[in-house]
C-alpha positions as CSV (number, residue, x, y, z in Angstrom):
1,X,-90.7,-10.9,-173.9
2,X,-94.0,-10.0,-172.2
3,X,-94.4,-9.5,-168.5
4,X,-96.2,-12.8,-168.2
5,X,-93.5,-14.6,-170.2
6,X,-90.8,-13.1,-168.0
7,X,-92.6,-14.2,-164.9
8,X,-92.8,-17.8,-166.2
9,X,-89.1,-17.7,-167.0
10,X,-88.3,-17.1,-163.4
11,X,-86.6,-13.7,-163.9
12,X,-85.0,-12.1,-160.8
13,X,-84.2,-8.4,-160.7
14,X,-82.0,-6.7,-158.1
15,X,-81.8,-3.0,-157.6
16,X,-79.5,-1.0,-155.4
17,X,-80.8,2.3,-154.0
18,X,-79.0,4.9,-151.8
19,X,-79.7,6.7,-148.5
20,X,-79.8,10.5,-148.5
21,X,-78.7,13.4,-146.3
22,X,-80.4,16.8,-146.4
23,X,-77.5,19.3,-146.5
24,X,-80.2,22.1,-146.4
25,X,-83.8,21.6,-145.3
26,X,-85.6,24.9,-145.3
27,X,-89.3,24.5,-144.2
28,X,-92.1,26.9,-144.9
29,X,-95.4,27.3,-143.0
30,X,-97.9,24.5,-143.1
31,X,-100.1,24.5,-146.2
32,X,-103.9,23.9,-146.2
33,X,-103.2,20.3,-147.3
34,X,-101.1,19.7,-144.3
35,X,-97.8,19.6,-146.2
36,X,-95.1,22.3,-146.0
37,X,-93.3,24.0,-148.9
38,X,-89.6,23.1,-148.8
39,X,-86.3,24.0,-150.2
40,X,-84.7,20.6,-149.7
41,X,-81.2,20.1,-150.9
42,X,-80.7,16.3,-151.2
43,X,-77.4,14.5,-151.4
44,X,-77.3,10.7,-152.0
45,X,-74.8,8.8,-149.9
46,X,-73.2,5.5,-150.3
47,X,-75.3,3.5,-147.8
48,X,-77.7,1.3,-149.7
49,X,-80.7,-1.0,-149.5
50,X,-81.0,-3.7,-152.2
51,X,-84.4,-4.7,-153.5
52,X,-84.9,-8.1,-155.2
53,X,-88.1,-8.8,-157.1
54,X,-89.1,-12.3,-158.3
55,X,-92.4,-13.7,-159.6
56,X,-94.7,-15.2,-156.8
57,X,-98.2,-16.5,-156.2
58,X,-99.1,-13.2,-154.5
59,X,-97.6,-9.9,-153.6
60,X,-95.5,-10.3,-150.5
61,X,-92.7,-8.5,-148.7
62,X,-89.7,-9.9,-146.8
63,X,-86.9,-8.0,-145.2
64,X,-83.5,-8.8,-143.7
65,X,-80.7,-6.7,-142.2
66,X,-80.3,-4.3,-139.3
67,X,-83.6,-3.3,-137.7
68,X,-85.6,-5.4,-140.2
69,X,-88.1,-6.2,-137.5
70,X,-89.2,-2.6,-137.6
71,X,-90.0,-2.7,-141.3
72,X,-93.7,-3.2,-142.1
73,X,-94.3,-6.3,-144.3
74,X,-97.9,-5.4,-145.4
75,X,-99.2,-3.2,-148.2
76,X,-98.4,0.0,-146.2
77,X,-94.7,-0.6,-147.1
78,X,-93.7,1.8,-149.9
79,X,-92.2,-1.0,-151.8
80,X,-95.5,-2.8,-151.9
81,X,-97.3,0.4,-152.8
82,X,-94.9,1.0,-155.6
83,X,-95.6,-2.4,-157.1
84,X,-99.3,-2.0,-156.7
85,X,-99.4,1.5,-158.4
86,X,-97.2,0.4,-161.3
87,X,-99.3,-2.8,-161.9
88,X,-102.6,-0.9,-161.8
89,X,-101.4,1.6,-164.4
90,X,-100.5,-1.2,-166.8
91,X,-103.2,-3.8,-166.0
92,X,-100.7,-6.3,-164.5
93,X,-101.5,-8.6,-161.6
94,X,-98.7,-7.7,-159.1
95,X,-97.9,-11.2,-158.0
96,X,-94.3,-10.6,-157.0
97,X,-92.1,-11.3,-154.0
98,X,-90.2,-8.2,-153.0
99,X,-87.2,-8.8,-150.7
100,X,-85.6,-5.8,-149.0
101,X,-82.0,-6.3,-147.9
102,X,-81.9,-3.4,-145.4
103,X,-78.8,-1.4,-144.6
104,X,-80.2,2.2,-144.5
105,X,-81.2,3.0,-140.9
106,X,-85.0,2.5,-140.2
107,X,-86.9,5.7,-139.3
108,X,-83.6,7.5,-139.2
109,X,-84.2,10.5,-141.4
110,X,-82.2,9.0,-144.3
111,X,-85.2,8.1,-146.5
112,X,-84.8,4.3,-146.1
113,X,-88.5,3.6,-146.8
114,X,-88.5,6.0,-149.7
115,X,-85.5,4.3,-151.1
116,X,-87.3,0.9,-150.9
117,X,-90.3,2.4,-152.8
118,X,-88.1,3.7,-155.6
119,X,-86.1,0.5,-155.8
120,X,-89.2,-1.7,-156.0
121,X,-90.7,0.6,-158.6
122,X,-87.6,0.3,-160.9
123,X,-87.3,-3.5,-160.2
124,X,-90.9,-4.2,-161.1
125,X,-90.7,-2.0,-164.2
126,X,-87.7,-4.1,-165.3
127,X,-89.2,-7.5,-164.3
128,X,-92.4,-6.7,-166.3
129,X,-90.4,-5.3,-169.3
130,X,-92.4,-2.0,-169.2
131,X,-89.6,0.3,-170.3
132,X,-91.2,3.3,-168.5
133,X,-89.5,6.6,-168.9
134,X,-87.9,8.3,-166.0
135,X,-90.6,11.0,-166.0
136,X,-93.3,8.2,-165.8
137,X,-91.5,6.6,-162.8
138,X,-91.0,10.0,-161.2
139,X,-94.7,10.7,-161.4
140,X,-95.4,7.5,-159.5
141,X,-92.7,8.3,-157.0
142,X,-94.2,11.7,-156.3
143,X,-97.6,10.0,-155.5
144,X,-95.8,7.6,-153.1
145,X,-94.0,10.2,-151.0
146,X,-92.0,13.5,-151.0
147,X,-88.6,11.8,-150.8
148,X,-89.2,8.9,-153.2
149,X,-88.4,10.8,-156.4
150,X,-85.0,11.7,-155.2
151,X,-84.3,8.1,-154.2
152,X,-84.9,7.2,-157.9
153,X,-82.5,9.8,-159.4
154,X,-79.8,10.1,-156.7
155,X,-76.8,12.4,-157.0
156,X,-77.7,15.8,-155.7
157,X,-80.9,17.8,-156.3
158,X,-83.0,20.7,-155.0
159,X,-86.5,19.6,-154.0
160,X,-89.2,22.2,-154.0
161,X,-93.0,22.0,-153.5
162,X,-93.2,19.4,-150.7
163,X,-89.8,18.1,-151.9
164,X,-91.0,16.1,-154.9
165,X,-90.2,18.7,-157.6
166,X,-86.5,18.1,-158.4
167,X,-83.8,20.1,-160.0
168,X,-80.6,18.2,-160.4
169,X,-77.5,19.9,-158.9
170,X,-73.9,19.8,-160.0
171,X,-71.4,18.4,-157.4
172,X,-67.7,19.1,-158.0
173,X,-66.2,16.4,-155.8
174,X,-66.6,13.8,-153.1
175,X,-67.8,14.6,-149.6
176,X,-67.0,12.4,-146.6
177,X,-69.6,11.7,-143.9
178,X,-70.1,9.9,-140.7
179,X,-73.7,9.0,-139.6
180,X,-74.4,8.3,-136.0
181,X,-77.4,6.0,-135.6
182,X,-79.6,6.5,-132.5
183,X,-81.7,4.0,-130.7
184,X,-85.2,3.9,-131.9
185,X,-86.7,6.2,-134.6
186,X,-88.5,9.5,-134.9
187,X,-91.8,9.9,-136.8
188,X,-91.5,12.5,-139.6
189,X,-95.1,13.7,-139.1
190,X,-94.4,14.1,-135.4
191,X,-91.3,16.2,-136.1
192,X,-93.2,18.4,-138.5
193,X,-96.0,18.8,-135.9
194,X,-93.4,19.9,-133.3
195,X,-92.0,22.4,-135.9
196,X,-95.5,23.8,-136.3
197,X,-95.9,24.1,-132.6
198,X,-92.6,25.9,-132.2
199,X,-93.3,28.3,-135.0
200,X,-96.9,29.0,-134.2
201,X,-97.7,32.7,-134.1
202,X,-94.4,33.7,-135.7
203,X,-93.7,34.5,-139.4
204,X,-92.2,31.6,-141.3
205,X,-90.3,32.8,-144.4
206,X,-90.8,31.1,-147.7
207,X,-88.1,28.5,-148.1
208,X,-85.3,29.1,-150.6
209,X,-82.0,27.4,-151.4
210,X,-78.9,29.0,-150.0
211,X,-76.7,30.2,-152.9
212,X,-73.5,29.7,-150.8
213,X,-74.5,26.0,-150.2
214,X,-75.2,25.4,-153.9
215,X,-71.8,26.9,-154.8
216,X,-70.0,24.8,-152.2
217,X,-71.6,21.7,-153.7
218,X,-70.7,22.8,-157.2
219,X,-67.0,23.4,-156.3
220,X,-66.6,20.4,-154.1
221,X,-65.5,22.6,-151.1
222,X,-66.1,20.7,-147.9
223,X,-65.2,23.6,-145.7
224,X,-67.6,25.9,-147.4
225,X,-70.4,23.3,-147.3
226,X,-69.8,22.8,-143.6
227,X,-70.4,26.5,-143.1
228,X,-73.7,26.4,-145.0
229,X,-75.4,23.2,-143.7
230,X,-78.8,23.9,-142.2
231,X,-81.9,22.0,-141.1
232,X,-85.0,23.9,-140.0
233,X,-86.4,20.6,-138.4
234,X,-83.4,20.3,-136.1
235,X,-84.8,22.3,-133.2
236,X,-88.0,20.2,-133.3
237,X,-86.0,16.9,-133.5
238,X,-83.8,18.0,-130.5
239,X,-86.9,18.9,-128.5
240,X,-88.3,15.4,-129.1
241,X,-85.0,13.7,-128.6
242,X,-82.8,16.0,-126.4
243,X,-80.0,13.4,-126.2
244,X,-79.1,14.1,-129.8
245,X,-77.5,17.3,-128.7
246,X,-74.8,15.2,-126.9
247,X,-74.2,13.3,-130.1
248,X,-73.8,16.4,-132.2
249,X,-71.3,17.8,-129.6
250,X,-69.4,14.6,-129.5
251,X,-68.9,14.6,-133.3
252,X,-67.8,18.2,-133.6
253,X,-65.5,17.7,-130.6
254,X,-63.9,14.8,-132.4
255,X,-63.0,16.9,-135.4
256,X,-66.0,17.0,-137.7
257,X,-66.2,20.1,-139.9
258,X,-70.0,20.4,-139.1
259,X,-72.8,18.4,-137.7
260,X,-76.6,18.3,-138.1
261,X,-79.6,16.2,-137.7
262,X,-80.3,14.2,-140.9
263,X,-83.8,15.2,-142.1
264,X,-86.3,14.6,-139.4
265,X,-83.8,12.5,-137.4
266,X,-82.8,10.8,-135.2
267,X,-79.7,9.9,-137.3
268,X,-77.1,12.7,-137.0
269,X,-74.7,13.5,-139.8
270,X,-71.1,14.8,-139.6
271,X,-69.2,16.2,-142.5
272,X,-65.4,15.6,-142.4
273,X,-62.5,16.8,-144.5
274,X,-61.3,13.4,-145.8
275,X,-61.7,9.6,-145.2
276,X,-59.1,9.5,-142.4
277,X,-61.0,12.2,-140.5
278,X,-64.2,10.3,-141.0
279,X,-62.7,7.1,-139.5
280,X,-61.5,9.1,-136.5
281,X,-64.9,10.8,-135.9
282,X,-66.7,7.5,-136.2
283,X,-64.5,5.9,-133.7
284,X,-64.8,8.8,-131.3
285,X,-68.6,8.8,-131.6
286,X,-68.8,5.2,-130.7
287,X,-66.5,5.7,-127.7
288,X,-68.6,8.6,-126.5
289,X,-71.6,6.3,-125.9
290,X,-74.0,8.8,-127.4
291,X,-75.1,6.6,-130.3
292,X,-75.9,3.0,-131.1
293,X,-73.6,2.6,-134.1
294,X,-71.9,4.7,-136.8
295,X,-71.6,4.5,-140.5
296,X,-69.0,6.1,-142.8
297,X,-70.1,7.0,-146.3
298,X,-69.1,9.1,-149.3
299,X,-71.4,11.3,-151.5
300,X,-72.7,11.8,-154.1
301,X,-74.1,8.3,-154.9
302,X,-76.1,7.0,-157.9
303,X,-79.8,6.7,-157.6
304,X,-81.8,3.5,-158.0
305,X,-79.8,1.2,-160.3
306,X,-80.5,-2.2,-161.7
307,X,-77.4,-4.3,-160.6
308,X,-78.6,-7.8,-161.6
309,X,-81.1,-9.4,-163.9
310,X,-81.2,-13.2,-163.8
311,X,-83.3,-15.5,-166.0
């Protein structure tokens, strides 16, 4: 069935796509193009957005869920950009309605916007019966943003370059997390600018993955992983949002094995030894008054996945 025939048939495609946590984010000096070389160890976690795509008279975006009012509904949304890019490559008129059921924190350092881009790309590819290879989709993802390729593949991966060049990593077990969601967001470009300010005039080493961290992932050793977690953007995020230090302290005091700012923040992540410990840390964080809400999740999680095709 052609793309046009599927559209007339009223096909609906729903895709689920995960959030991420950066268990290592090593940042190099700014490049001439304004980006930074990274050694970015991604781990997908079981908090998801769902993207539903249906034929429409024109390309439009809607969004529901927590903080949906903060999600842009124009063509700057990565979901819209994904549909436009895929359609242009295949000579398709991108007349689709993309609905985002939002559950990943907005502007929280967990790649929610990137997840929506990857989810919309897979959903539109399915709706239009294009059958694109993963490499073809990953090439589009890389054009959309540094975190978008990982949202497509999920699991665990080392991202190099600006984060878009992925090497899948082996994970030997489940890891249990608590995420503390802050009020408001932090702009990723602003956090990188603060990183540049803080490191100005000092040598910034070339980023590389920590062998101890990769081994901890491979063996599923939560205690070893806790000792290896790192985020070079954390000092910048704490400068811009000093209150996050209180959240980090509250989580470790409550029994988390380790804590760190997730990506560029302001969401903070806490690694725990098991599900019971995660529940206790989440409860203590809420009681501390240092965050707006908490989420408990397990990793790794699958990347963007088609969960429903109707019609």
